[in-house]
C-alpha positions in Angstrom: 105.1 119.0 111.4 105.0 115.6 112.9 103.9 115.4 116.4 101.9 113.3 119.1 98.6 112.0 118.0 96.3 113.8 120.4 92.5 113.5 120.9 90.9 116.0 123.1 87.4 114.6 124.6 85.4 117.2 126.0 82.6 115.7 128.6 79.8 118.0 129.6 78.0 117.4 132.9 74.5 118.8 134.0 74.5 119.7 137.6 70.6 120.2 138.8 71.4 122.2 141.8 72.6 125.5 140.1 72.0 124.3 136.3 75.6 124.8 135.5 77.6 122.9 132.9 80.9 121.7 133.8 83.4 120.8 130.9 86.1 118.2 131.6 88.8 117.7 128.9 90.3 114.3 128.7 93.3 114.0 126.7 94.0 110.8 124.7 97.4 110.1 123.0 97.2 107.2 120.4 100.0 105.8 118.3 100.4 107.1 114.9 100.7 105.3 111.6 101.6 106.9 108.3 100.4 104.8 105.5 102.2 105.3 102.0 101.3 103.4 99.0 103.9 103.0 95.9 104.1 101.0 92.8 107.0 98.1 93.0 110.3 99.3 91.8 111.3 96.1 90.6 109.5 92.9 88.9 109.9 90.5 92.0 107.4 87.8 92.4 104.9 89.8 94.7 101.6 88.3 93.5 100.4 91.7 91.9 97.8 91.1 89.2 98.9 94.0 87.3 102.7 94.9 86.7 103.4 98.2 85.0 106.5 98.8 82.9 109.5 99.3 85.1 111.1 102.8 85.1 114.7 103.0 86.0 114.7 103.6 89.6 118.6 103.7 89.9 118.9 106.3 87.5 120.4 109.7 88.7 117.3 111.4 88.2 115.0 108.9 90.0 117.7 108.5 92.7 117.4 112.5 93.5 113.7 112.2 93.4 113.9 109.1 96.0 116.2 111.6 98.3 113.6 114.3 97.9 111.0 111.9 99.1 112.8 110.4 102.0 113.8 113.8 103.3 110.2 114.8 103.5 109.3 111.5 105.0 111.7 112.0 107.9 109.4 114.8 109.1 107.2 112.0 110.2 109.9 111.0 112.7 109.2 107.1 112.8 110.0 104.9 115.5 109.5 101.9 113.4 109.3 101.0 109.7 107.0 98.4 108.5 107.6 96.8 104.9 105.8 94.7 102.5 108.0 91.4 103.2 106.5 88.2 104.6 107.3 87.6 108.4 109.5 84.7 107.7 112.0 87.0 105.8 112.3 89.1 109.1 115.8 87.7 109.7 117.2 88.2 106.1 115.5 91.7 105.8 117.5 92.9 108.9 120.6 91.1 107.9 120.3 93.1 104.6 119.7 96.4 106.7 122.7 95.9 109.0 124.9 95.2 105.9 123.6 98.4 104.5 124.4 100.5 107.6 128.1 98.9 107.6 128.4 99.7 104.1 128.8 96.1 103.1 125.7 96.1 100.7 124.7 98.2 97.7 121.1 98.5 97.5 118.9 96.9 94.8 116.1 98.0 92.6 113.4 97.7 95.2 111.5 100.0 97.2 111.8 98.0 100.3 115.4 99.0 100.1 115.6 102.2 98.3 113.0 103.7 100.5 112.6 101.5 103.6 116.2 100.9 104.4 117.3 104.6 103.4 114.6 106.3 105.6 115.5 104.0 108.6 119.1 104.8 108.3 118.3 108.3 108.3 116.2 108.3 111.1 118.8 106.2 113.1 116.5 103.0 113.5 118.1 99.7 114.8 115.9 97.6 112.3 112.9 97.5 110.0 110.1 95.2 110.1 108.5 92.5 107.8 104.8 92.6 108.3 103.4 90.8 105.1 101.8 87.4 104.7 101.1 85.9 101.4 100.8 82.1 101.2 98.6 79.7 99.4 95.7 78.4 101.0 94.0 75.2 100.0 90.3 76.7 99.7 91.0 79.8 97.6 90.4 79.6 94.1 93.0 80.1 91.6 92.7 83.3 89.5 92.3 81.0 86.3 88.9 80.1 88.1 87.5 83.4 88.2 88.3 84.2 84.5 86.5 81.0 83.6 83.8 81.3 86.2 79.9 82.1 85.5 79.5 85.8 85.7 82.7 86.4 84.0 81.9 89.7 83.1 82.9 90.9 86.2 86.2 89.5 86.2 86.8 91.2 82.8 85.8 94.5 84.4 88.1 94.2 87.2 90.8 93.3 84.7 90.0 96.4 82.9 90.1 98.8 85.6 93.4 97.4 86.6 94.9 97.9 83.1 93.5 101.5 83.0 95.3 102.2 86.3 98.5 100.7 85.1 98.4 102.7 81.8 97.6 105.7 83.5 100.3 105.5 86.1 103.1 104.7 83.4 101.9 107.8 81.4 101.9 110.0 84.5 105.3 108.7 85.6 106.9 109.5 82.5 106.1 113.2 82.9 106.4 113.6 86.8 108.8 113.1 89.7 108.4 110.0 92.2 107.1 112.5 94.9 104.3 113.6 92.5 103.7 109.7 91.6 103.1 108.9 95.2 100.6 111.8 95.7 98.7 110.5 92.7 99.0 106.9 93.9 97.7 108.0 97.4 94.8 110.4 96.2 91.5 109.3 97.6 90.0 108.8 94.3 92.8 106.4 93.2 92.5 104.4 96.1 88.9 104.0 95.6 89.4 103.0 92.1 92.0 100.4 93.0 89.7 98.8 95.5 86.9 98.9 92.9 89.0 96.0 91.4 88.2 93.7 94.1 84.7 94.7 94.3 84.3 93.7 90.9 86.3 90.6 91.3 84.0 89.3 94.1 81.0 88.9 91.7 82.5 86.5 89.4 81.2 83.1 90.1 77.8 81.6 90.5 75.6 80.9 93.5 77.0 77.3 94.0 80.6 78.2 93.5 81.2 81.9 94.2 84.8 82.0 93.1 85.3 85.7 93.3 83.8 85.9 96.7 86.0 83.2 98.1 89.2 84.6 96.4 88.4 88.0 97.6 87.4 87.1 101.3 89.9 84.2 101.9 92.8 85.7 100.1 92.8 89.5 99.6 90.7 90.4 102.7 92.6 87.8 104.9 95.9 89.0 103.8 95.2 92.4 104.6 93.6 91.7 107.8 96.7 89.9 108.7 99.3 92.7 107.7 96.8 95.0 110.2 97.3 92.6 112.9 101.1 92.5 112.3 101.1 96.4 112.2 99.1 96.5 115.6 101.6 94.1 117.1 104.5 96.5 116.5 103.2 99.0 119.0 104.8 99.1 122.1 103.7 102.5 123.6 101.1 105.2 122.9 104.0 107.5 121.5 104.8 104.9 118.7 105.2 106.5 115.0 105.1 103.5 112.6 105.8 104.0 108.8 104.2 101.7 106.3 105.3 101.2 102.7 102.9 98.8 100.7 101.8 98.6 97.2 99.2 101.0 96.7 96.3 98.6 96.1 96.4 97.6 100.0 95.7 101.4 100.9 91.8 101.1 101.2 91.8 98.0 103.2 94.7 98.8 105.5 93.4 102.3 105.9 90.0 101.0 106.8 90.9 98.4 109.4 93.4 100.7 111.1 91.0 103.8 111.1 87.9 101.4 112.4 90.2 99.9 115.1 89.9 103.2 117.3 93.6 102.0 118.4 95.7 104.4 116.2 95.8 107.6 114.4 96.2 107.3 110.8 98.1 109.9 108.7 98.5 109.8 104.6 100.8 111.0 102.0 99.8 114.4 101.3 100.6 115.5 104.8 104.2 115.2 104.1 104.6 115.1 100.4 102.5 118.1 99.5 
C-alpha cells in the first residue's frame, strides 16, 4: 500500500541529575522514488549494447499483461512519471501524451508510451517527464576501441555476460507474463549481473590508454549521474512520489545514487508487482 515515506529518528538524551533517559521522536518525511527496470519494447536506437529478440507487445495477450502491470503500479500513486527520453525531447514527449489523452494518437510499440503514457493517464497526471542524457563526448572512446584494446579479454567477458542475460531473458519471456519478466529483471541478482558487465568493461585497455575505464566513467557513470540529477530536479515537495521507468541496465547505478543521496526513499518493483 502506497503512503508517505516516513523515517522515525529516536534521539536519546542522558540527564545527569536523575540518570533518566529521555527519548524524542523526530519524524522525517522524504520524497519517494519507485524504480522499475524493463526491456525495450521496440528496436529504437537507444544505444543499448544488447538488443534481445522483440516480442509482439501489441498482441492481445501482451496488452492484457501490460494492463495488469499498470493496475498494480497505480497503487504507488505517482505524482510524476520520469521516462527514458532525452531532455531535449520533453516538448515532443508531452505533445504525444496530450494527443493520447485527447484520443488523437494511437500508442506505438514503445515502453515510454505503453507504460508511461498509460500509467500517467490512469493516474490523471497532466504531463510526463524526459530525464535522460545520451550524447557523444569528444574524449569518450568508441566501443570499437574497447574491443581491440589491450586486455581485450575483459571486453569479451563483458560481452559474454550480456549475451547470457539477453538469451536468458528471451527464454524466460516466452514462458512468462510481462509482470513476471519485470520481477525477473528487477531481482537483485539480475541487477548485480547487469552491472557486472560495466565492471568488466572498465578493465579493457592498458595503462597508457585505459579505454574501458574512460568509457565506463565518462559515458556510463556520467550518463547515470545526469539522470539522477534530473530526477532530483523533479522534486517539488517532501510528498513527491516519482515513478521512474528505465532500461534495466540502469537499475544498479540509479538505485545506488538515489539511496546514497539520503534525499529520497527508494522503492522497487517487487513491492508492487509481487
